[in-house]
C-alpha positions in Angstrom: 146.8 -59.1 -36.9 145.2 -61.3 -35.1 143.7 -60.3 -31.8 145.5 -61.8 -28.6 143.7 -64.5 -26.1 142.4 -63.4 -22.9 144.7 -64.8 -20.0 142.2 -66.4 -17.0 142.5 -68.8 -14.8 140.4 -69.9 -11.6 141.3 -67.5 -9.3 142.4 -65.3 -11.1 141.9 -61.4 -10.2 140.8 -58.8 -13.2 140.6 -55.8 -14.2 137.8 -55.0 -17.1 136.9 -52.2 -18.5 133.6 -51.7 -20.6 133.0 -48.9 -22.6 130.6 -47.9 -25.3 130.5 -47.8 -29.0 131.6 -44.2 -30.4 132.0 -43.4 -26.8 127.7 -43.5 -26.6 126.1 -43.8 -23.3 125.7 -47.8 -22.3 123.6 -46.4 -19.2 120.7 -43.9 -20.0 119.4 -43.4 -16.5 118.9 -45.6 -13.0 116.8 -48.3 -14.3 119.5 -49.2 -17.1 121.8 -48.9 -14.1 119.6 -51.1 -12.0 119.3 -53.7 -14.9 123.0 -54.1 -15.6 123.4 -54.5 -11.9 120.7 -56.9 -10.9 122.2 -59.5 -14.2 125.3 -58.9 -12.7 124.4 -59.9 -9.4 122.8 -63.2 -10.2 125.3 -64.1 -12.4 128.2 -63.9 -9.6 127.2 -66.1 -7.2 126.1 -69.0 -10.0 129.5 -68.8 -11.2 131.4 -68.6 -8.1 133.2 -64.7 -9.3 133.8 -62.4 -6.7 133.5 -59.2 -7.1 135.9 -56.4 -5.7 135.0 -53.6 -6.8 132.7 -51.6 -9.7 131.6 -48.8 -10.7 129.0 -47.5 -13.8 129.8 -44.0 -15.8 127.5 -43.4 -18.3 129.7 -44.3 -21.4 131.9 -46.9 -19.4 131.7 -49.4 -16.2 135.0 -50.9 -14.6 134.4 -54.1 -12.4 137.6 -55.7 -10.7 136.3 -59.7 -10.5 138.5 -62.8 -9.6 137.3 -65.7 -11.7 135.3 -68.9 -9.6 134.6 -71.7 -11.4 133.8 -70.6 -15.0 135.9 -68.1 -17.1 135.7 -64.7 -17.3 134.4 -64.7 -20.4 131.8 -66.7 -20.3 130.8 -64.5 -16.9 130.9 -61.6 -19.8 129.3 -63.1 -22.5 125.9 -63.8 -20.3 125.9 -60.1 -18.8 126.9 -58.3 -22.1 124.8 -60.3 -24.7 121.7 -60.0 -22.0 122.4 -56.1 -21.3 122.4 -55.1 -25.0 119.9 -57.5 -25.7 117.8 -55.8 -23.2 119.3 -52.0 -24.0 118.4 -52.1 -27.4 114.9 -53.8 -27.3 114.0 -50.6 -25.0 115.5 -48.3 -27.0 114.7 -49.9 -30.3 118.0 -49.7 -31.9 120.2 -52.1 -33.4 123.5 -52.8 -34.1 126.7 -53.1 -31.4 126.3 -51.4 -28.2 129.6 -51.9 -26.3 133.5 -50.7 -28.5 135.0 -53.7 -29.8 135.6 -56.4 -27.5 135.5 -55.7 -23.7 139.2 -55.3 -22.1 140.3 -57.6 -19.4 143.7 -57.0 -17.6 144.9 -60.2 -15.3 146.1 -58.2 -12.0 149.4 -59.3 -9.9 146.9 -59.4 -6.1 149.3 -59.1 -4.0 150.9 -55.5 -6.2 148.0 -53.9 -7.6 144.5 -54.9 -5.7 144.6 -52.3 -3.3 145.7 -49.9 -6.1 142.9 -50.9 -8.3 140.2 -50.9 -6.2 140.8 -47.4 -5.2 140.9 -46.3 -9.3 138.0 -47.6 -10.3 136.2 -46.5 -6.7 137.0 -43.0 -8.1 135.8 -43.1 -11.2 132.7 -41.1 -10.5 134.8 -38.8 -8.6 137.2 -37.9 -11.8 133.7 -38.3 -14.0 132.3 -35.7 -12.3 129.4 -37.5 -11.4 129.9 -36.9 -7.6 131.4 -33.4 -5.7 133.4 -35.0 -3.0 134.4 -37.7 -1.4 130.9 -37.9 1.1 129.3 -37.7 -2.0 131.1 -40.5 -3.4 130.1 -42.5 0.4 126.3 -42.2 -0.9 126.6 -43.1 -4.9 124.6 -45.6 -5.5 126.6 -46.7 -8.6 130.2 -47.5 -7.5 130.8 -50.3 -5.1 132.8 -47.7 -2.7 129.1 -47.1 -1.0 128.8 -50.6 -0.2 132.3 -50.8 1.9 130.6 -47.5 3.3 127.7 -49.8 4.5 125.9 -46.7 2.8 124.1 -49.4 0.2 124.0 -53.6 0.3 124.5 -55.2 -2.8 124.7 -59.4 -1.8 127.1 -60.4 -4.6 129.9 -57.8 -3.7 132.8 -59.5 -1.5 132.9 -56.5 0.5 134.3 -58.4 3.5 137.4 -59.6 1.4 137.9 -56.1 1.0 137.7 -54.4 4.3 139.9 -57.6 5.8 142.9 -55.5 3.5 142.8 -52.2 5.7 141.8 -53.8 9.0 140.5 -57.0 11.4 137.5 -54.4 12.6 135.1 -53.3 10.3 134.7 -49.6 12.1 138.9 -48.9 12.1 138.9 -50.6 8.5 136.7 -48.4 6.5 138.1 -45.5 8.5 141.2 -46.8 7.0 140.4 -47.8 3.6 138.3 -44.1 3.2 142.1 -42.7 4.6 143.4 -44.9 1.8 140.6 -43.8 -1.2 140.8 -39.8 -0.3 144.4 -39.8 -0.8 144.3 -41.2 -4.6 142.5 -38.3 -5.2 145.3 -36.3 -5.8 147.1 -38.7 -8.4 144.1 -38.6 -10.9 143.7 -41.1 -13.5 146.4 -43.3 -14.2 147.4 -45.0 -17.0 149.9 -47.4 -15.1 146.6 -49.4 -13.9 144.9 -49.9 -16.8 147.0 -52.8 -18.9 151.0 -53.0 -19.2 151.8 -51.6 -15.9 155.2 -52.6 -15.5 156.4 -50.9 -19.0 154.2 -47.6 -17.6 155.6 -47.6 -14.8 159.2 -47.8 -15.2 158.7 -44.6 -18.3 157.4 -46.2 -21.7 158.8 -48.8 -23.7 162.3 -46.4 -24.6 163.0 -46.8 -20.8 162.8 -50.1 -21.1 164.8 -50.2 -24.3 167.3 -48.0 -22.0 167.7 -50.6 -19.6 167.4 -53.6 -22.1 170.8 -52.2 -23.5 171.9 -52.7 -19.8 171.2 -55.9 -19.7 168.1 -55.8 -17.7 165.7 -57.7 -19.3 161.8 -57.3 -18.3 158.5 -59.8 -19.4 155.9 -57.7 -20.5 152.4 -58.0 -21.9 149.6 -54.9 -22.4 147.3 -58.3 -21.3 148.5 -58.0 -17.6 149.1 -56.1 -14.9 152.2 -57.0 -12.6 156.0 -57.4 -12.1 157.9 -59.7 -14.5 158.0 -62.4 -12.8 153.8 -62.6 -12.5 154.3 -61.8 -16.7 155.8 -64.8 -17.3 154.1 -67.2 -15.2 150.8 -66.1 -16.7 152.0 -66.5 -19.7 153.8 -69.9 -19.2 150.1 -70.9 -17.7 149.0 -69.8 -21.4 150.9 -71.2 -23.4 150.7 -74.5 -21.1 146.8 -74.6 -21.8 147.6 -74.3 -25.7 150.2 -77.2 -25.4 147.3 -79.6 -24.4 144.9 -78.5 -27.0 147.6 -78.9 -29.5 148.9 -82.0 -28.2 144.7 -83.2 -28.3 144.4 -82.4 -31.4 148.2 -83.9 -32.7 145.8 -87.4 -31.2 143.5 -87.2 -33.2 140.7 -85.1 -30.7 137.6 -82.8 -33.0 134.1 -82.6 -32.0 133.3 -85.5 -33.3 135.7 -87.5 -30.6 134.9 -86.0 -27.9 131.1 -87.0 -28.2 132.3 -90.7 -28.8 134.3 -89.9 -25.8 131.1 -88.6 -23.5 129.0 -91.4 -24.8 131.5 -93.8 -24.0 132.0 -92.6 -20.2 127.9 -91.9 -19.6 127.4 -95.3 -21.2 124.9 -93.9 -24.2 125.0 -94.0 -27.9 126.0 -91.4 -29.6 122.6 -90.3 -30.9 121.7 -90.1 -27.4 124.5 -87.8 -26.8 123.3 -85.6 -30.2 119.5 -85.6 -29.2 117.8 -82.8 -28.4 116.0 -84.2 -24.8 115.1 -83.3 -21.6 116.1 -86.8 -20.5 118.5 -86.5 -17.5 121.2 -88.7 -18.9 121.2 -86.8 -22.1 121.1 -83.3 -20.2 124.0 -84.9 -18.8 125.9 -86.3 -21.5 125.5 -82.3 -23.7 127.3 -80.5 -20.6 129.9 -82.8 -20.6 130.6 -82.0 -24.5 129.9 -78.3 -24.0 132.5 -78.3 -21.0 135.3 -80.4 -22.7 134.6 -78.7 -26.7 135.0 -75.0 -25.1 137.6 -75.6 -22.1 139.5 -78.4 -23.7 139.3 -78.0 -27.5 139.2 -74.3 -27.1 135.9 -74.0 -29.6 133.9 -71.1 -29.1 130.1 -71.4 -27.3 128.8 -69.5 -30.9 130.6 -72.5 -32.7 129.4 -75.2 -30.5 126.0 -73.7 -30.5 125.9 -73.9 -34.2 126.8 -77.7 -33.7 123.8 -78.4 -31.3 121.8 -76.1 -32.5 121.0 -74.5 -29.0 121.3 -71.0 -28.2 125.0 -69.5 -26.6 123.6 -68.3 -23.3 122.4 -72.4 -23.1 126.1 -73.5 -24.2 127.7 -71.6 -21.5 125.1 -72.6 -18.8 125.4 -76.3 -20.2 129.2 -76.1 -20.0 128.9 -74.3 -16.5 127.1 -78.2 -15.0 129.3 -80.1 -17.5 132.5 -78.7 -15.2 130.4 -79.8 -12.0 129.9 -83.2 -13.6 133.4 -83.8 -14.7 134.9 -82.6 -11.1 132.8 -85.0 -9.4 133.1 -88.2 -11.1 136.5 -87.4 -12.2 136.0 -87.7 -15.8 138.7 -86.9 -18.0 138.7 -86.7 -21.4 
């Protein structure tokens, strides 16, 4: 069965779960953890992504992100590809580092944001990496310590989180810590790792029983939220797919996009395709990468093969192309 597409949009809150293949360690020591966070810290501001919570466990990691100007898929591809290459080189290993593709769950902010921040930040305690809340307050490999003022990461948006608990920092920090402490007794919560509506209702049997009574719910394992939120998210995905189908029906393929880029920037097609550092050529290839990826739905791997560029290079070009399109109101 083909895997379902990720659900994402600017402003969307995503719970990301990354696991090591065969449950093996993806962080063997503090140097590895620093490497991962330094990469994350470079990508977050570049892509205007917000990070509200995170935790690094030896064989997995959790991130709570809000999509900015760059799709989460691009953010994660840059982060995980770069980290995996450096990890394999360091430990002279080959093959996959991560278990399949990471899990991303679109989250209903007003209903689940606080719960997810608490759940993610309690991971080191559940994994017995720290013994109690006092240790967690100072644990450097979790976003909780930054919110408590014991660590500093410029890329972590602690201000937004604290405002959820109060207008003054001291009181907000105290309220936040009390809230997190109350979550210890709850243990692991499967309802916060996707399909939350189904699980919170008691599983599929309960949902089916409610449906027999005429009560219907919209559910999707990629989404954590109530029925209306799920329906709206899926409708947004359908609208994007419909636009891609509409473009395809009008004959838009990669070559047609190349021609459109040349037309918009008043260049020859050959100028769009040549590998050059000329300013206009760089703009053209950037716009091409953006439209091919976002409008046609081509993967960065496919585009990299067509343009003989690296995959990270395509991702960076697509970001430049998005800015170019917005600034000049270029339409495909």
